[in-house]
SEMAR-739395 format. One line per 3 residues: number of its first residue (from 1); their letters; for each residue x, y, z of C-alpha. Coordinates in steps of 0.05 Angstrom, whole numbers, plus 32768, in hexadecimal, padded with zeros to 4 digits. Each point is the difference from the previous one (the first is absolute). Layout:
// residues N
NUM	A	X,Y,Z | ...
This chain:
// residues 417
1	MEA	915E,8516,86AC | 803F,7FDC,7FEB | 7FE7,7FBC,7FEB
4	FDY	8043,7FDE,7FF4 | 803E,8011,8028 | 803D,7FE0,8020
7	RDG	8003,7FEA,8048 | 8041,7FE1,801A | 8017,7FF7,7FB8
10	ELC	7FC1,7FDB,7FE9 | 7FCB,801D,7FD1 | 7FBC,7FFF,8022
13	AED	7FB9,8008,7FE6 | 7FE1,802A,8037 | 8013,7FD6,803D
16	VPV	800E,7FBE,7FDC | 8045,7FEC,7FE5 | 7FFB,7FF5,7FB4
19	REL	802D,7FC3,8008 | 7FCB,7FE1,802D | 7FCC,800C,7FCA
22	AET	802B,7FE1,7FCA | 800E,7FC3,802C | 7FB6,7FF8,800F
25	YGT	7FE1,800C,7FBC | 8039,7FF5,7FCE | 8017,802C,7FC7
28	PLY	7FF1,8024,7FD3 | 7FD2,8022,8031 | 7FD8,8040,7FFF
31	VYS	7FFC,8022,8045 | 7FCF,8038,800E | 7FFE,8030,803B
34	RGH	7FB9,800C,8018 | 8018,8039,802C | 8021,8025,7FC6
37	ILS	7FC4,7FFA,7FD2 | 7FD0,801B,8035 | 8031,8037,8014
40	QFH	8002,8018,7FB8 | 7FB5,7FFF,7FFB | 7FF6,802A,803F
43	ALK	8037,8031,7FED | 7FDC,800E,7FBE | 7FBC,8002,8020
46	NVM	8017,8031,8036 | 8024,8030,7FD1 | 7FC2,8003,7FD3
49	AEV	7FCE,8006,803A | 7FE7,8044,7FE9 | 7FDE,7FE1,7FC4
52	DPL	7FF4,7FBC,8021 | 800D,7FD6,7FC2 | 7FE8,7FB9,7FF5
55	ICY	8042,7FDC,7FF8 | 7FF5,7FC7,7FCF | 803B,7FD1,8003
58	AVK	8018,7FEE,7FBA | 7FF7,7FB5,8005 | 802B,7FF2,7FC2
61	SNT	803F,8014,8027 | 7FF9,7FC5,8030 | 7FC3,7FD3,7FFE
64	NAA	800E,7FD5,803D | 7FC1,7FFA,802A | 8025,800F,8040
67	VIS	8018,8043,7FE4 | 7FBB,8014,7FE7 | 7FDF,7FE9,8040
70	ALA	8031,8027,802C | 7FF0,8041,7FDA | 7FB6,7FF2,7FFD
73	GEG	8000,7FFA,804C | 8019,8047,8004 | 7FC9,801B,7FD3
76	AGA	8023,7FFC,7FBC | 7FD9,7FF4,7FC1 | 801B,7FDE,7FC2
79	DVV	8012,8013,7FB9 | 7FF8,7FC3,7FD4 | 800E,7FF3,7FB6
82	SGG	7FDE,7FBD,7FF5 | 7FC8,7FD4,8017 | 8034,7FD5,8023
85	ELL	801A,803B,8028 | 7FB9,8014,8011 | 7FF4,7FBA,801C
88	RAR	8041,8003,8027 | 7FED,8043,801E | 7FBB,7FE8,8014
91	RAG	801A,7FBF,801E | 8034,8028,8028 | 7FC9,802A,801F
94	VPA	7FFD,8040,7FD6 | 7FB8,801A,7FFC | 7FE7,8005,7FB9
97	DRI	7FEF,804A,8009 | 804A,800E,800D | 8018,7FDF,7FBF
100	VFA	800F,8023,7FBF | 800B,7FD8,7FBF | 8034,8019,7FCE
103	GVG	801E,7FE2,7FC1 | 7FFA,800A,7FB5 | 7FE3,7FBC,7FEE
106	KTE	7FC6,7FEF,802F | 7FD8,7FC5,7FE6 | 7FB4,7FFB,8003
109	AEI	8006,7FCA,8035 | 802D,802C,802B | 7FD1,803C,7FF9
112	EYA	7FC4,7FD5,8012 | 8024,7FE4,803E | 8014,8046,8017
115	LKE	7FBA,801C,7FF5 | 7FE0,7FC8,8028 | 8033,800A,8038
118	GIL	7FEF,804A,8002 | 8045,801F,7FF9 | 800B,804A,800C
121	YFT	800F,8010,7FB7 | 8021,7FEA,7FC0 | 803C,8026,7FE7
124	VES	7FEB,8006,7FB7 | 8039,7FFF,7FCE | 7FDB,800C,7FBE
127	EPE	7FBD,8011,7FE0 | 7FF4,7FB7,7FEA | 8007,7FEB,8049
130	LER	7FC9,8031,8013 | 7FD3,7FDE,7FCD | 8010,7FBB,801C
133	ISE	7FF3,8014,8048 | 7FBE,801E,7FEC | 7FEB,7FC0,7FDB
136	VAQ	8013,7FD2,8039 | 7FDF,802E,8033 | 7FBF,7FFE,7FD9
139	QTG	8003,7FB4,7FFB | 800B,7FF8,804A | 7FD2,8037,8018
142	TTG	8038,8025,8022 | 8022,8044,7FFB | 8049,8009,7FEE
145	RIA	8020,8039,8025 | 803A,801A,7FD6 | 803E,802C,8003
148	IRV	801E,800F,7FBD | 804B,7FFA,8001 | 801A,8042,7FE5
151	NPD	8045,8001,7FE3 | 801F,8043,8013 | 803F,7FF6,7FD5
154	VDP	8030,8009,803A | 8045,7FE0,7FFD | 800D,7FDE,8043
157	KTH	804B,7FF6,7FEF | 7FFE,7FB5,800B | 800D,7FC2,7FD7
160	KYT	7FDD,8000,7FBC | 7FDD,7FBE,8012 | 7FE2,801D,803F
163	STG	7FED,8045,7FE8 | 7FB5,8003,7FF5 | 7FEB,8049,7FFF
166	KKE	801E,8018,7FBE | 7FD7,8008,7FC1 | 8023,7FC7,7FDC
169	NKF	7FEF,7FCE,8037 | 7FC8,7FCD,7FF8 | 7FDC,8017,803E
172	GVD	7FC7,8031,8008 | 7FDE,8035,7FD6 | 8024,803F,7FE7
175	LER	7FF0,803E,8028 | 7FE7,8022,7FC0 | 7FC9,7FCC,7FF5
178	AMA	7FF0,7FF0,8048 | 7FC2,802C,8003 | 7FE4,7FDF,7FC2
181	AYE	800A,7FBD,8021 | 7FDB,8017,803E | 7FC8,801B,7FD4
184	RAA	7FFB,7FBC,7FDE | 7FFD,7FDF,8044 | 7FC6,802D,8015
187	ELP	7FD8,7FE7,7FC4 | 800A,7FB6,8010 | 7FCE,7FD9,802B
190	GIE	801A,7FDE,803E | 803A,8030,8009 | 800B,8031,803A
193	ITS	8037,8034,7FF9 | 8021,8007,8043 | 804B,800C,7FF8
196	LHM	803D,8014,7FD9 | 803E,7FD4,8003 | 8049,800E,7FEE
199	HLG	803F,7FD6,8008 | 8044,8015,7FE8 | 802C,7FC2,8007
202	SPI	8030,7FE3,8033 | 802F,8009,8024 | 7FFC,804C,8007
205	MTS	8030,8020,8030 | 7FE9,8048,8002 | 7FBE,8023,800A
208	DPY	8008,802D,7FC2 | 7FDD,7FD2,7FCE | 7FC3,7FFA,802E
211	AEA	7FFB,804B,8008 | 8006,800A,7FB5 | 7FCB,7FCC,7FF1
214	LEK	7FCF,801D,8032 | 8009,8045,7FE2 | 7FEF,7FE2,7FBC
217	VAP	7FC2,7FDA,8015 | 7FE4,8034,8031 | 7FD9,8028,7FCC
220	LCR	7FE0,7FC0,7FE6 | 7FEC,7FEC,8046 | 7FDF,8043,800C
223	DLK	7FD9,7FF9,7FBF | 7FEB,7FB9,8012 | 7FE6,8018,8044
226	TRF	7FD6,8034,7FDC | 7FE4,7FD2,7FCB | 7FF5,7FBE,8025
229	STF	7FE0,8000,8045 | 801B,7FBA,8010 | 8049,8014,7FF4
232	RHI	8020,8004,8044 | 8043,7FDD,8002 | 8048,8003,7FE6
235	DIG	8032,7FC6,8000 | 8048,8018,7FFC | 801D,7FBC,7FF3
238	GGL	803F,7FE4,801F | 8048,7FF7,7FEA | 8022,801C,803F
241	GIP	8047,7FE6,7FFC | 802F,7FDF,8032 | 804C,8002,8009
244	YRE	8021,7FC4,7FDF | 8048,8016,800A | 801F,8011,8043
247	EDT	800F,8046,7FE7 | 7FB9,800C,7FE8 | 7FD5,8033,8025
250	AFD	7FBD,7FE7,8018 | 7FC1,801D,7FE1 | 7FF1,8041,8023
253	LDA	7FB9,7FF8,801A | 7FFE,8046,801E | 8012,801F,7FBD
256	FAY	7FCC,7FD5,7FDE | 7FCA,8015,8030 | 8015,8049,7FF9
259	AVI	7FFA,7FFA,7FB4 | 7FBF,7FDB,7FF9 | 7FD4,8011,803C
262	PPL	7FF2,8049,7FEF | 7FE8,7FF2,7FB9 | 7FD8,7FC5,8018
265	KAL	7FDE,8029,8036 | 7FF1,8036,7FCD | 7FDB,7FCE,7FD5
268	GLT	7FD3,7FEB,8039 | 7FFE,7FB7,7FE9 | 8009,7FC1,8029
271	VSM	8044,7FE0,7FF2 | 801E,7FBC,7FF6 | 8046,7FE8,7FEF
274	EPG	801F,7FBE,7FEC | 8045,7FF3,801E | 801F,7FBB,7FF7
277	RYL	804C,8000,7FFF | 8003,8038,8034 | 7FDC,7FD3,8032
280	TGN	8021,7FBD,7FF2 | 8040,800A,7FD8 | 8032,8007,8039
283	GGI	7FD6,7FD3,802B | 801A,7FC2,7FDD | 8040,7FDB,7FEF
286	LVT	8012,7FC3,7FD8 | 802F,7FD2,8027 | 802D,7FD3,7FD7
289	RVE	8039,7FD0,800C | 8043,8000,7FDB | 800C,7FC1,7FD8
292	YVK	8042,800F,7FDE | 8034,8036,7FF9 | 801C,7FFD,7FBA
295	DNP	803D,8024,7FE5 | 8013,800A,7FB8 | 8037,802C,7FE3
298	FKK	7FD1,803B,7FFB | 7FD5,8002,803E | 7FE4,7FDB,803C
301	FIV	7FBA,7FE2,8002 | 7FD9,7FF1,803F | 7FCD,7FCC,7FED
304	IDA	7FC3,7FFC,802E | 7FC2,7FD4,8005 | 7FD0,8039,7FEF
307	AMN	7FF6,8013,7FB7 | 7FDD,802F,7FD0 | 7FC2,7FD6,8005
310	DLI	7FFD,8014,804A | 800F,804A,7FF6 | 7FFF,8019,7FB9
313	RPA	8009,804B,800B | 804B,8002,7FF4 | 7FF9,7FD9,7FBF
316	LYE	7FC2,8025,7FE9 | 8010,8048,8014 | 804A,7FFC,8011
319	AYH	7FE6,8012,8044 | 8030,800A,803A | 7FF7,7FD9,8040
322	AIR	8031,8006,803A | 8021,7FBE,8014 | 800E,7FF5,804A
325	PVR	8021,7FC5,8022 | 7FD8,7FDD,8036 | 8041,7FF9,8028
328	DTR	801B,8046,8000 | 8042,800A,7FDD | 8024,803E,7FE7
331	ETV	802A,7FD8,7FCE | 7FEB,8005,7FB8 | 800F,7FE2,7FBC
334	FGD	7FF3,801D,7FBC | 7FD4,7FD8,7FD0 | 7FBA,7FE8,7FF0
337	LVG	7FCB,7FE0,802C | 7FDD,7FCE,7FD3 | 7FCC,7FC8,8003
340	PIC	7FFF,7FBA,7FE2 | 7FD1,800D,7FC6 | 801A,7FF6,7FB9
343	ESG	7FFC,8049,7FEC | 8036,8035,8000 | 7FCB,802F,801C
346	DFF	7FFA,7FD7,803F | 8024,8030,802F | 7FF0,8028,803F
349	AAN	803E,802D,7FFE | 8033,800B,7FC8 | 8045,801E,8005
352	RDL	7FF8,8014,8048 | 8023,7FFB,8042 | 7FDE,7FC5,8023
355	PAV	8006,7FE2,8045 | 803A,7FD0,8004 | 7FDB,7FBF,800E
358	GPG	800D,7FB7,7FF3 | 7FD5,7FC3,7FEF | 7FC9,7FF3,8032
361	ELL	7FFD,8048,801A | 7FC1,802A,7FFC | 7FF2,8041,7FDC
364	AVM	7FC4,802F,8001 | 7FE7,8022,7FC2 | 7FE2,8040,801C
367	SAG	7FC2,8028,7FED | 7FDD,7FC2,7FE6 | 7FBC,800A,8021
370	SYG	7FE1,801B,7FC0 | 8001,7FE2,7FBA | 8027,7FC5,801B
373	FVM	7FDB,7FC0,800C | 7FC3,801C,7FDD | 8027,8000,7FBE
376	AGT	8020,7FBC,800C | 7FF8,7FC4,7FD3 | 8017,7FB8,7FF8
379	YNS	8031,8009,7FC6 | 8032,7FC6,7FFC | 7FCC,7FD9,8029
382	RPL	8016,8022,803F | 7FCC,7FFF,8039 | 7FE7,8042,801C
385	AAE	8021,8018,8040 | 7FE0,8000,8044 | 7FE8,8041,8021
388	VMV	8004,8010,804A | 7FE6,803B,8028 | 8022,801A,803F
391	SGN	7FDE,8028,8037 | 802E,8012,803A | 801E,7FBF,8017
394	QHR	7FCB,7FD5,7FDE | 8003,7FE2,7FBB | 7FCD,7FDB,7FD6
397	LVR	8001,7FDB,7FBE | 7FD0,8028,7FD3 | 800B,7FD7,7FC1
400	KRQ	801E,7FBA,7FFE | 8038,7FEF,7FD0 | 7FEB,7FDF,7FC0
403	DME	8017,7FB9,7FF4 | 800A,7FDE,7FBC | 7FBB,7FE1,8002
406	DIF	7FE2,8046,8006 | 8021,8013,7FBF | 7FE9,7FC3,7FD9
409	RDE	7FBB,7FF7,801F | 7FD7,8022,7FCA | 8025,7FE3,7FC4
412	VIP	7FDF,7FC9,7FD6 | 8023,7FD1,7FD0 | 7FCC,7FF2,7FCA
415	DWN	7FEF,7FBA,7FEA | 8003,8002,7FB4 | 7FE6,7FB9,7FF5
C-alpha cells in the first residue's frame, strides 16, 4: 500500500494529514504507517508460501515496541543482536521460540539470558563464540541451539559499511572452514546443531546475490544433513532493499521467489529469513519544520529543526532520502537541506532540487522507517524526537518526545570534597 500520498494538496499518512500530526505532536516527528508495514510482511509471506518461512523481523531496523508488536501479532518472529533487543522483542509479544540471536560480540550475560528464555537458535559468528555458548549452557543446565553463520563471499553490490557476506567482512565463518566449525560444535557439550545461517548485507535490490549464495552453501547443507541428525534448518538472512528515489524500481518479490524457492525446496530444510528495512523502511517518514532559508553567493540553504542526531544516514552513508513538502508544491530551489548541528556533515540533501518552502512550513524526509530513530542520539544536547503510528484514520503516540530533564537525568556531578 502507498503509506504516504497527497490528498487535496496535503501529504497524508494513510488517512491522516501529516500537518495534523505535526500540530498535535510537534516536530521533529517520526511517523509510521502500520498498514504499510503489515502489507509488506504479508506480501513477502505470500510470495514465499511454498517454503513457509519463519519471517524474523530484524529488530535493529526499528526497535519501537509498536512496530515489533504489530508484526508479532501477524506471526512474525524476531532477529535480535543484543540482550536489549531480545528484551524488546519479548516485551512486544514475540515468543522466545521465534527469536534468533545474531551478532559478533555476544556477552556471557546475553547468552545466559537467551538460553534461559529458550530462543530458537543463536547465529554463531566464530569458533570462540561456540565455546562460550557451550560453557554458559553447561553452567545453566540448558542447551544452546546454534546456526553457524557461513560467509559465502558474495558481493551484494551495496555500501561497503552494509556489506556483510564478503570474506573480508567481520561477520561469519569462511565457507572453507565451516565444516570444521560444525565438527567442533558437535564435540562441545550443551550445543545442538540445528541450522545454517547466511546474510549478505543490505540493501540488496536484485535476487542474484541470494541465488549465488544458495548455490555456494547448498553442498555444505547436504553434507550437514548427512552428518548431523539434528540439522534441519536454513536461515537465508535479510537485506531486501527498498526504493529510496522516485525513479528506483521496487524489489521484485516474484523474481526473488523464483530464484530462491527451487533451491530451498531441493534442500528439504525448514526456512527462516530476516527482513528489516523491507518491512519498515518506506513505512516511516521524519517530519520537520523549516526554521530559516539562507542565501549566500554560492547556494541556498534550507535550515530545518531536524538534524543528523535525528537521522544520521545521510551524514554516515551519504544516503539519499527523498524530500517532499507537506503542502504540495511543484516549485523548487537548488541547494542544501541542513540541520542546526555544528557539523558540516549535518545535512539531509546536498546540491539538489528541493521544494520551495519558507520558514514555518513542513517537509517530510521519506524512507525513514528503518535506521532512523533507532540510530538517533542527543548530540548538541538535542532531545530525541517523538514517534507516532498511524492506522487508517487513527494515530497514537508510540514514544513521547524527550525533554531536557530526560537528557540530564542520569548525570552526576561528583562532590570532590
